[in-house]
N, C-alpha and C positions, 0 to 999 in steps of 0.2 A: 874212559867210557864216553861213548857218543850218546847224548841225551836230546831228544826232541820234545819240546813243550808246546802244546797246542793251546793257544789262548794267552794273551799278554795283559790280563787284568792284574789286580793286586796280588792274587795268589801266584799266577804264572811268573810275574816279574820277581816276586820275592824268592821263589824257588830258583829261578835262573840266576839271580844274584848270588845265592848261596852256593850253587853248584859250579859257577863259571870258573872259579879259580882252579878247581881240580879236574874239571871235565870239559869236553868239547860240546858246547850247548848250542842248539838251533831252536829258534822260536818261530812258530807259524801263527800269523795274526792277520785278520782281515782288514784292520784299520791301517791305512797307509801312513798316517801321522804317527801312530804308535810304533810302526815298523822303523820309521826314521829315528824316533826318539831312542829306541832300544839299540839300534846300530851305533848311535853316537854315545849313548849313556852307559852301556854295559859291554863287557868283553864277550859278546855272543854274536851269532849270525841270525838276523831276523829276516824271515821270508814272508812276503805278502801273499795271502791266500786263505781259502776255506779248508780247515783241517779235516773236514769230512770228504774232501775231494782227493781222489787218488793222485791227480796231477800235482796238487800242492804238496802232498806227502812225498811224492817222488822227487819234487824239486828240493825238498829237505833231505833227500837221500835216505829214505826210510829203510831201505834194504840193508844199509850199513849201521843202522841204529842199534844200540844195546838196550835202550829203554825209551818208551814214549809215554809222556805224562799228559793226559787229556784234562785240561784245567780251565775250560770255559765256564761261564755262569749257567750253562744249560745242561741239565743231566743227560737228555737224549743225545745231544751233540757229542758229549764226552763218551757215551756208550758206542755211538756209531763210529767215532774215531778209533776206539779200541778194536772194534770188530774189523774195521777196514785194515788197520795195521796188522792184525793177526792173519788176515787173508793173504798178505803180500810179504811178510817178514817174520823173523823169529824174535823180534824185540819184546822185552818184558813190558807189559802195559799196566799203567796206573790210571784209574779213572776217579775223578772227584764227583760226588753226587750230593744232593740235598735230601732227596726223597728216600726215606728209610726202607720203603718197599723194595727198591732196587737192591739195597744192601742185603735185605733178608733173602731175596732170590739168589743173589750171588753167594751168600754164606751157605745156602742150602746146596748149591751146585757151583763149585769154583770154576767150572768150565763155561758158565753162563756169560754171555755178552763178549767173549774174547778178552775179559778183564782178568789180569793176574793178581792185582791188588786194588781193592776199592776202599775209598775213604769217604765217610759221610759227614758233611759239614755240621749239620745240626746235632748229630749224636756226639761228635767229638767236642763241640762247644758245651753241650750239657754235661759231659763227663768232666770237662775242665772246671766248670762251675761247681759241680758237686764235690770235687777234690778240695776246692778252696772253702766251700761251706763247711766241710768236715774238719777243717783245720783253721779255726779262728785266728786272725792276725796274719795269716799267710798271704802272700801275693801269688804264689804258684806252688805246686807240689807235684811230685811224680814218684811212682813206686818202682823198685828194682828187686831182683832176686826173689821173685814170686811173693812179693809183699813183705819180705823180711827187712828190707832197707828202704828208707824214705829220704828223698831230697826235698827241701823246701826253702823258699825265699821269704825273708821277713824284713819289713821296714822298721827302723829304730826311731821311735818318736821322741819328742822332747821330754815326755813324762816317763819314758821307759827306764826302769831301774838299772838296766845294764849300760845306759848311756854314760860315758865317762869311765867305765871300767876297762881294764885291759882284757884281752882274750883269755889270758890265764885266770883272771878273777871271775870272768863270766862262765868259763868252762868248768862246771861242777858236775858233769854228767859222765857216767862210765862208758856210754855207747853213743857218743856224739862227736862229730868232727866239724870244726869251723873250716869250711872249704875255701871261702872267698868273701871279700867285702867289696861291694860296688860303691864307690864314693866319687861324686861329681863325674859320673859316667866313666870313671877309670876303674879297672879291675885290680884289686890288691890281693895278694896271697898273704894272709895274716900269720904272724908268729905270736908267741905267748905275750910279748910286750906291746903288740899293736893295740892302740886305744880305740875303743868303739865310740863313734860320734852319733849324735842325733842327726838324722837324715841319711845315715848309711843304710845300705841294703845288704843283709847277711844271707849267705848261702850255706846251709848246714846239711850234713848227711849223717844219718844214724838210724837206730831202730825207730819204728813208728811211735813207740811209747816215749822214748827220749825226745823225739821231735815235738811231741805234744807237750811234754813237760817244759821244754824250752819255750814253746809258744806262750805258755803261761807266764814265764819269766820276762819275755820280751814285752808282752802287753797283758799284765795281770788282770786288767779290767775286762779283757775279752775271753780269757781262759778257755775252757772246753765248751763246746756247743751243748747247751743245756735247755735252750728255749725253743720256740717255734720258728719255723721258716715260712714266710709268705712269698708266693710266686705271683707276680703280676703278668698276666698274658698267657693264654693257653696256646701259644704258637707251638710248632714242633719242638723248639728248644724248651719252652716252658713245660710241655708235656713230658719230655724225657727227663728233665730235672725232677719233676714230681715223681715219676716212676722210679728213678734211681734212688731218690731219697727214701721212698717208701720201702724199697728193697733193703735199705740200710736201717730201717726202723725209725727214721726221723719223721716227726710230725710236721705236716705242711698243710697250708691252705692255699688254694689257687683262685685267683680272681680273673674272670673272663667275661667280657662284655657281650659277646655274640651269643644269643640264646641257644642256637643249634650246636655251636661248638662247645658251649658250657655243658649241654646235655650229653654230648658224646664223651667229653672228658669225665663227667661224673660216672658214666657207665664203665669207662676204661680204667679209672683210678679209684677203686672202691675204698682205699685207705686214705684218700685225700678229700678234704672238704672243698667243694667247688662253689664259689660265690659268683652269681651272675650280676655284675655291676660294672660301673666305670671306676677304675682305681685312682683316677685323679679327682674324685669327689671327696673333698676333705671331711665333709660331714659324715660320709660313710666310713672313712678311715677311723674317725674318732668313735663313731657308734660301734664299730666292730672291734675296737681296741687293737687296731693294727700296730699301734705304737708299742704294744707289749711284745711284739715279735722280736726275736733276737737278730734275724737276718731277713732282708727283703731282696728277692731276686727279680729284677725287672727284665722281662723277656717279651716285650711288645715288639711290633714290627717297625716301630719308628724310634730312632735314636733320641729325638727330642722328647717324645713321650716317656721313654725310659728314664731320661734325666729328670723330668718333672715328677714322675711317680716315685722315684728314689728319694728326691729331695723332700717331697711332701711326707713320705713315710718317716724319714729321719726327723722332720719337723714335729711330727706327733709322737716321736719317742723311739722309733726303731733304731737299734744299736748300730747296725752295719748294713751297707748296701753293696750289692753286686749287680752290674747292669750289662746287658748285651749291647755292644756298640758296633754297628755295622760299618761305619766310616772310620777307618783306622786313625785318621788325623784327629778325630774327636776324642780318642781315648785319653790322651794326656790332658786335654782341656777339661773333659768331664771330671777326671780325677782331681784336677786342681780346684774345681768349684764344689766338690763335696762327695762325689762317688768314691767309695772306698776301693773297689776293684772293678775295672772295665775289662770285659772279655770280648775280643773281636773274633768272630767265627772264621773269617778268612785267614787271620794270622794263625789261628789254632790249626786249621787244616794245612796251611803252608808248612807249618812246623812239623806236622805229622808226616807229610810227604818227604820233606827234607831229611828228617831223621831216619826214615825208612831207606832212602837212597844212600845215606851215609853210614848205615849200620856196619857194612863191611864185615870185619871179624868180630864186631861187638854184638853181644846178645841184645842189648837195649841201649838206647841213646835218648837223652833229654837235652833240649836246647835251653840255655840260660841267657837271660837278658837279650832277647831278640837275636840270638845266635852269636853273641860275644864269646860265649864259652859253652862247653858241653859236659854232661855227665855221662860216662860210658860204663857199661857193665860188660866185662870180658871174662870168659872162662879160660884160665891159663893152663898150659900144658908143660911137659918136662923141658921144652925148649925155651920157655919164656925167661927173659933176663931177670924177672922178679923172683924166680924160684931158686931156693937153695941158700939164700943169704938173708940176714935181717934186713928189714925195710930200710933202715938208715944207710945201709950199704947199697942195696939193689936199686934204690930210687935214683941213684946217680946215672943209671943207664937211660933214664928218660929225661925229657926237657925239664928245665929248672922249675917251671911253674905248675907241674903236675902234683896233685894232692890225692893220695889214696884215702878215700873217705870211709870205706867199709869193706869187709870181707864176709862172704857167706861160704861156710864149709860144711858139707854134709847136712845142709838144712839148718845149720846153727849160725848165729851172728858172731863174728869174731871182731873185736875192737882192734883196728890197726894202730900199733904203736911202734916205736923205733926198733925194738927188739923182736917184733913179730916176724916169723918166717912164713912166707907164702908157699903153699903146697900145690902140686899139680892137681887140677880139678877144682881148685877154689874159684869162686866167682868174685872178682874184684871190681868194686865200684870206684871209679876215678873221676876227679874234676880236672878238666884240662881246657886251656884256651883253644878256641876253634882252629886257629892257624896251626896248631900242633896235633889236632885230633887224628888226622889220617896217619901221621907218623907214629903216634903212640899206639893206635889200634893195630897197625901193621907189625910193630915191634913186639907186641904182646901175643 
């Protein structure tokens, strides 16, 4: 597939890096220095030019493109790029936007703007945060098979009861599969005798109930969400986090310093208590008992303020902190100094676009550990090599490191064990290393 990416910022470069191995990728970028960097650093062709210009798109050979991804930092530019592409080619267009108004317009009329698929940075970031809020102790989580199957990643701390146990000893659940262990940046496919260490990151797949039960065993002190959530910052991300939590019946307070924005938020979020003040005022935090909150979500427009607000909240007693971190290079640093989970909106949207482009024969795809591995949901048919034999036999038709994590059959969860036979029409959720993902998806 020939893919043109307009905009070589963090999102564009990340998508290009993910797609370059399997596809013919061209990047259109205005900055000549970035063009030179990309031509030397990635296996792509970088073209200098303005992506809204027909001449630049023609230089990138847009009429031969299968897909064009408009991924600059400017919503209007991305929409103009998509419209221009549609006027001169049959390429599938993907546009990245921040403003949810554009998303609502596009969702109402999919013919709008010449955009075939639109991703909204702020909304995706908020959804990512809410998934983690709803699953205490998790680093990331994704749903499959219409919500019947959940994949989640957990860190194993020094105090975790399962540290030092073998996988067989820790696996006390009827509907949970240990898909992988990430240890020292290496991906391990565990067996029953694999010992779990403090510092490991575990990837599990199972029913939402079993995943939540496992969360309680990995970090019993965090167990299920039972307390209040405090959101700092009424930005678009903060607003959507509050709205989504309210839809799930979770109690939240939202702190916003700007009076006009606070008034608007109070009108739009009737189930959320909006407090108009500075969240870095420690006297306010103590007076309002912010320390009693179970989770604080820092969604201010400044990375440094998000770090400060999170650390202050934890200092007065808040159990867990999740912070929006705009600069991706800060995520690891902020987590090292005390933030429990850092969410980078650009990484989230890059992951969404990448998984959409990779879906192929898969119904759904989740990227694990920044693209090191993937979880695929595939509906198998009569021709699938997984059909007709027990899994212990049929699995040999796939690469060695593939793990069948769950099966959904006629709306019911089926635990995949060695003797289980997969049937045509089953939705199979598999864990697979990224380098084998296309091969596995095609085989199934």
